[in-house]
N, CA, C and O atoms as a GROMACS GRO file, in nm:
protein
  276
    1MET      N    1  -7.599   7.482  -7.359
    1MET     CA    2  -7.501   7.487  -7.486
    1MET      C    3  -7.581   7.403  -7.642
    1MET      O    4  -7.573   7.285  -7.676
    2VAL      N    5  -7.655   7.517  -7.708
    2VAL     CA    6  -7.715   7.416  -7.841
    2VAL      C    7  -7.685   7.402  -7.930
    2VAL      O    8  -7.651   7.509  -7.978
    3GLY      N    9  -7.669   7.295  -8.018
    3GLY     CA   10  -7.599   7.244  -8.117
    3GLY      C   11  -7.486   7.201  -8.078
    3GLY      O   12  -7.423   7.165  -8.177
    4THR      N   13  -7.402   7.179  -7.938
    4THR     CA   14  -7.328   7.128  -7.924
    4THR      C   15  -7.266   6.963  -7.954
    4THR      O   16  -7.179   6.922  -8.031
    5GLY      N   17  -7.355   6.894  -7.854
    5GLY     CA   18  -7.417   6.779  -7.816
    5GLY      C   19  -7.364   6.717  -7.691
    5GLY      O   20  -7.350   6.598  -7.664
    6GLN      N   21  -7.346   6.794  -7.640
    6GLN     CA   22  -7.253   6.803  -7.487
    6GLN      C   23  -7.422   6.880  -7.361
    6GLN      O   24  -7.515   6.959  -7.381
    7SER      N   25  -7.388   6.820  -7.278
    7SER     CA   26  -7.488   6.865  -7.196
    7SER      C   27  -7.501   6.941  -7.070
    7SER      O   28  -7.446   6.912  -6.963
    8PRO      N   29  -7.591   7.056  -7.097
    8PRO     CA   30  -7.546   7.201  -7.019
    8PRO      C   31  -7.469   7.137  -6.924
    8PRO      O   32  -7.484   7.015  -6.921
    9GLY      N   33  -7.358   7.203  -6.814
    9GLY     CA   34  -7.307   7.251  -6.763
    9GLY      C   35  -7.192   7.101  -6.735
    9GLY      O   36  -7.145   7.066  -6.627
   10ARG      N   37  -7.175   7.044  -6.852
   10ARG     CA   38  -7.058   6.960  -6.911
   10ARG      C   39  -6.920   7.043  -6.907
   10ARG      O   40  -6.948   7.157  -6.869
   11PRO      N   41  -6.850   7.037  -6.919
   11PRO     CA   42  -6.708   7.081  -6.928
   11PRO      C   43  -6.729   7.101  -7.075
   11PRO      O   44  -6.847   7.072  -7.096
   12GLU      N   45  -6.670   7.137  -7.188
   12GLU     CA   46  -6.631   7.102  -7.365
   12GLU      C   47  -6.498   7.022  -7.347
   12GLU      O   48  -6.436   7.014  -7.241
   13LYS      N   49  -6.469   6.971  -7.446
   13LYS     CA   50  -6.394   6.868  -7.437
   13LYS      C   51  -6.349   6.949  -7.571
   13LYS      O   52  -6.410   7.008  -7.661
   14THR      N   53  -6.222   6.926  -7.543
   14THR     CA   54  -6.183   6.932  -7.654
   14THR      C   55  -6.041   6.835  -7.725
   14THR      O   56  -5.936   6.802  -7.671
   15VAL      N   57  -6.103   6.804  -7.900
   15VAL     CA   58  -6.011   6.647  -7.929
   15VAL      C   59  -5.811   6.744  -8.011
   15VAL      O   60  -5.770   6.844  -8.071
   16HIS      N   61  -5.776   6.649  -7.965
   16HIS     CA   62  -5.627   6.687  -7.940
   16HIS      C   63  -5.556   6.650  -8.108
   16HIS      O   64  -5.499   6.723  -8.191
   17LEU      N   65  -5.602   6.456  -8.108
   17LEU     CA   66  -5.524   6.424  -8.235
   17LEU      C   67  -5.640   6.329  -8.212
   17LEU      O   68  -5.686   6.288  -8.105
   18ARG      N   69  -5.683   6.298  -8.360
   18ARG     CA   70  -5.783   6.193  -8.387
   18ARG      C   71  -5.678   6.040  -8.395
   18ARG      O   72  -5.556   6.045  -8.376
   19ILE      N   73  -5.746   5.926  -8.422
   19ILE     CA   74  -5.656   5.825  -8.428
   19ILE      C   75  -5.673   5.674  -8.555
   19ILE      O   76  -5.699   5.561  -8.514
   20ASP      N   77  -5.661   5.696  -8.653
   20ASP     CA   78  -5.718   5.601  -8.784
   20ASP      C   79  -5.678   5.503  -8.700
   20ASP      O   80  -5.570   5.501  -8.643
   21PRO      N   81  -5.800   5.385  -8.688
   21PRO     CA   82  -5.841   5.277  -8.627
   21PRO      C   83  -5.763   5.168  -8.778
   21PRO      O   84  -5.736   5.053  -8.745
   22ASN      N   85  -5.749   5.187  -8.846
   22ASN     CA   86  -5.687   5.080  -8.956
   22ASN      C   87  -5.488   5.161  -8.930
   22ASN      O   88  -5.387   5.090  -8.926
   23ASP      N   89  -5.487   5.255  -8.923
   23ASP     CA   90  -5.302   5.262  -8.897
   23ASP      C   91  -5.248   5.176  -8.806
   23ASP      O   92  -5.217   5.207  -8.691
   24GLU      N   93  -5.232   5.009  -8.882
   24GLU     CA   94  -5.120   4.936  -8.782
   24GLU      C   95  -5.002   4.998  -8.743
   24GLU      O   96  -4.929   4.920  -8.682
   25SER      N   97  -4.947   5.138  -8.759
   25SER     CA   98  -4.782   5.201  -8.748
   25SER      C   99  -4.832   5.291  -8.652
   25SER      O  100  -4.766   5.395  -8.650
   26THR      N  101  -4.913   5.289  -8.579
   26THR     CA  102  -4.951   5.343  -8.459
   26THR      C  103  -4.949   5.266  -8.328
   26THR      O  104  -4.988   5.152  -8.358
   27THR      N  105  -4.923   5.272  -8.199
   27THR     CA  106  -4.867   5.193  -8.124
   27THR      C  107  -4.940   5.190  -7.994
   27THR      O  108  -4.997   5.298  -7.984
   28LEU      N  109  -4.958   5.133  -7.913
   28LEU     CA  110  -5.015   5.241  -7.773
   28LEU      C  111  -4.891   5.317  -7.754
   28LEU      O  112  -4.903   5.439  -7.764
   29GLU      N  113  -4.778   5.272  -7.729
   29GLU     CA  114  -4.689   5.343  -7.648
   29GLU      C  115  -4.693   5.485  -7.733
   29GLU      O  116  -4.698   5.587  -7.664
   30ASP      N  117  -4.692   5.501  -7.875
   30ASP     CA  118  -4.701   5.632  -7.936
   30ASP      C  119  -4.865   5.699  -7.861
   30ASP      O  120  -4.878   5.820  -7.844
   31VAL      N  121  -4.963   5.611  -7.830
   31VAL     CA  122  -5.086   5.704  -7.800
   31VAL      C  123  -5.029   5.794  -7.631
   31VAL      O  124  -5.033   5.915  -7.606
   32LEU      N  125  -4.970   5.654  -7.523
   32LEU     CA  126  -4.952   5.675  -7.409
   32LEU      C  127  -4.899   5.845  -7.429
   32LEU      O  128  -4.958   5.946  -7.392
   33THR      N  129  -4.783   5.835  -7.493
   33THR     CA  130  -4.645   5.965  -7.547
   33THR      C  131  -4.735   6.049  -7.561
   33THR      O  132  -4.770   6.118  -7.466
   34ARG      N  133  -4.797   6.060  -7.694
   34ARG     CA  134  -4.895   6.182  -7.700
   34ARG      C  135  -4.970   6.236  -7.556
   34ARG      O  136  -4.941   6.341  -7.499
   35ILE      N  137  -5.079   6.135  -7.512
   35ILE     CA  138  -5.100   6.172  -7.332
   35ILE      C  139  -4.993   6.286  -7.239
   35ILE      O  140  -4.980   6.400  -7.194
   36ALA      N  141  -4.938   6.165  -7.254
   36ALA     CA  142  -4.829   6.237  -7.140
   36ALA      C  143  -4.840   6.350  -7.216
   36ALA      O  144  -4.936   6.420  -7.185
   37GLU      N  145  -4.772   6.390  -7.307
   37GLU     CA  146  -4.705   6.532  -7.393
   37GLU      C  147  -4.801   6.643  -7.330
   37GLU      O  148  -4.776   6.755  -7.286
   38LEU      N  149  -4.889   6.588  -7.339
   38LEU     CA  150  -5.058   6.644  -7.408
   38LEU      C  151  -5.071   6.708  -7.230
   38LEU      O  152  -5.116   6.821  -7.206
   39GLN      N  153  -5.024   6.611  -7.118
   39GLN     CA  154  -5.083   6.670  -6.948
   39GLN      C  155  -4.964   6.725  -6.921
   39GLN      O  156  -4.990   6.817  -6.842
   40ARG      N  157  -4.856   6.723  -6.940
   40ARG     CA  158  -4.706   6.825  -6.929
   40ARG      C  159  -4.816   6.976  -7.008
   40ARG      O  160  -4.870   7.062  -6.937
   41LYS      N  161  -4.821   6.973  -7.101
   41LYS     CA  162  -4.806   7.127  -7.178
   41LYS      C  163  -4.986   7.146  -7.110
   41LYS      O  164  -5.007   7.266  -7.097
   42HIS      N  165  -5.053   7.101  -7.088
   42HIS     CA  166  -5.185   7.133  -7.027
   42HIS      C  167  -5.218   7.065  -6.874
   42HIS      O  168  -5.292   6.970  -6.848
   43PRO      N  169  -5.155   7.128  -6.804
   43PRO     CA  170  -5.163   7.119  -6.659
   43PRO      C  171  -5.291   7.142  -6.589
   43PRO      O  172  -5.321   7.105  -6.475
   44ASP      N  173  -5.357   7.201  -6.667
   44ASP     CA  174  -5.490   7.245  -6.631
   44ASP      C  175  -5.623   7.151  -6.701
   44ASP      O  176  -5.739   7.191  -6.711
   45ARG      N  177  -5.578   7.040  -6.737
   45ARG     CA  178  -5.698   6.986  -6.830
   45ARG      C  179  -5.660   6.864  -6.781
   45ARG      O  180  -5.557   6.838  -6.720
   46GLU      N  181  -5.772   6.773  -6.820
   46GLU     CA  182  -5.756   6.661  -6.758
   46GLU      C  183  -5.770   6.582  -6.923
   46GLU      O  184  -5.864   6.598  -7.000
   47VAL      N  185  -5.646   6.495  -6.946
   47VAL     CA  186  -5.611   6.438  -7.110
   47VAL      C  187  -5.645   6.315  -7.071
   47VAL      O  188  -5.597   6.254  -6.976
   48PHE      N  189  -5.772   6.258  -7.183
   48PHE     CA  190  -5.775   6.096  -7.204
   48PHE      C  191  -5.778   6.063  -7.363
   48PHE      O  192  -5.771   6.139  -7.459
   49PHE      N  193  -5.795   5.872  -7.355
   49PHE     CA  194  -5.837   5.878  -7.441
   49PHE      C  195  -5.976   5.821  -7.485
   49PHE      O  196  -6.029   5.723  -7.432
   50ASP      N  197  -6.039   5.909  -7.609
   50ASP     CA  198  -6.270   5.877  -7.606
   50ASP      C  199  -6.196   5.791  -7.693
   50ASP      O  200  -6.121   5.816  -7.787
   51GLY      N  201  -6.256   5.616  -7.605
   51GLY     CA  202  -6.289   5.574  -7.774
   51GLY      C  203  -6.371   5.568  -7.866
   51GLY      O  204  -6.352   5.493  -7.961
   52ASP      N  205  -6.485   5.653  -7.856
   52ASP     CA  206  -6.579   5.679  -7.888
   52ASP      C  207  -6.568   5.750  -7.984
   52ASP      O  208  -6.640   5.717  -8.078
   53GLU      N  209  -6.473   5.879  -8.004
   53GLU     CA  210  -6.443   5.924  -8.136
   53GLU      C  211  -6.269   5.859  -8.119
   53GLU      O  212  -6.216   5.944  -8.047
   54TYR      N  213  -6.206   5.796  -8.137
   54TYR     CA  214  -6.106   5.693  -8.127
   54TYR      C  215  -6.010   5.826  -8.148
   54TYR      O  216  -5.988   5.856  -8.265
   55ALA      N  217  -5.951   5.910  -8.043
   55ALA     CA  218  -5.947   6.036  -8.010
   55ALA      C  219  -5.848   6.081  -7.896
   55ALA      O  220  -5.902   6.062  -7.787
   56ILE      N  221  -5.700   6.144  -7.881
   56ILE     CA  222  -5.682   6.193  -7.744
   56ILE      C  223  -5.792   6.370  -7.754
   56ILE      O  224  -5.819   6.451  -7.842
   57CYS      N  225  -5.816   6.359  -7.631
   57CYS     CA  226  -5.890   6.495  -7.623
   57CYS      C  227  -5.863   6.525  -7.424
   57CYS      O  228  -5.824   6.453  -7.332
   58SER      N  229  -5.916   6.690  -7.436
   58SER     CA  230  -5.881   6.664  -7.289
   58SER      C  231  -6.017   6.792  -7.267
   58SER      O  232  -6.085   6.848  -7.353
   59ARG      N  233  -6.018   6.802  -7.159
   59ARG     CA  234  -6.121   6.910  -7.067
   59ARG      C  235  -6.069   6.959  -6.979
   59ARG      O  236  -5.978   6.911  -6.911
   60PRO      N  237  -6.112   7.043  -6.970
   60PRO     CA  238  -6.085   7.148  -6.804
   60PRO      C  239  -6.120   7.096  -6.680
   60PRO      O  240  -6.240   7.082  -6.660
   61LYS      N  241  -6.022   7.057  -6.571
   61LYS     CA  242  -6.009   6.953  -6.473
   61LYS      C  243  -6.127   7.071  -6.348
   61LYS      O  244  -6.132   7.186  -6.304
   62ARG      N  245  -6.203   6.934  -6.342
   62ARG     CA  246  -6.293   7.009  -6.224
   62ARG      C  247  -6.247   7.053  -6.073
   62ARG      O  248  -6.151   6.981  -6.044
   63THR      N  249  -6.261   7.097  -6.021
   63THR     CA  250  -6.226   7.174  -5.892
   63THR      C  251  -6.296   7.098  -5.770
   63THR      O  252  -6.414   7.124  -5.751
   64ARG      N  253  -6.222   6.993  -5.674
   64ARG     CA  254  -6.312   6.948  -5.597
   64ARG      C  255  -6.364   7.033  -5.508
   64ARG      O  256  -6.299   7.128  -5.465
   65ALA      N  257  -6.475   7.008  -5.476
   65ALA     CA  258  -6.538   7.072  -5.370
   65ALA      C  259  -6.424   6.998  -5.228
   65ALA      O  260  -6.326   6.925  -5.240
   66ALA      N  261  -6.488   7.054  -5.107
   66ALA     CA  262  -6.413   7.037  -5.006
   66ALA      C  263  -6.543   6.914  -4.871
   66ALA      O  264  -6.653   6.944  -4.824
   67THR      N  265  -6.473   6.805  -4.857
   67THR     CA  266  -6.566   6.703  -4.820
   67THR      C  267  -6.558   6.770  -4.654
   67THR      O  268  -6.472   6.840  -4.602
   68ALA      N  269  -6.699   6.710  -4.595
   68ALA     CA  270  -6.711   6.768  -4.476
   68ALA      C  271  -6.725   6.624  -4.397
   68ALA      O  272  -6.775   6.537  -4.469
   69HIS      N  273  -6.691   6.583  -4.268
   69HIS     CA  274  -6.647   6.482  -4.241
   69HIS      C  275  -6.689   6.519  -4.090
   69HIS      O  276  -6.665   6.440  -3.999
   0.00000   0.00000   0.00000
């Protein structure tokens, strides 16, 4: 993926909502509520807060390989 800024093999990240760090009206509860809504809407994606982007993002969930015991 040349030019995307992501390493090869890494799932593509989608930015759903950028948050203005200077907007004092946005609360932690607002952010957590929005994350929960996106998790319900996109059960196949991992939804998270990206502190570098100051945004709520998601990426496809990784499938877990079966572990041998």
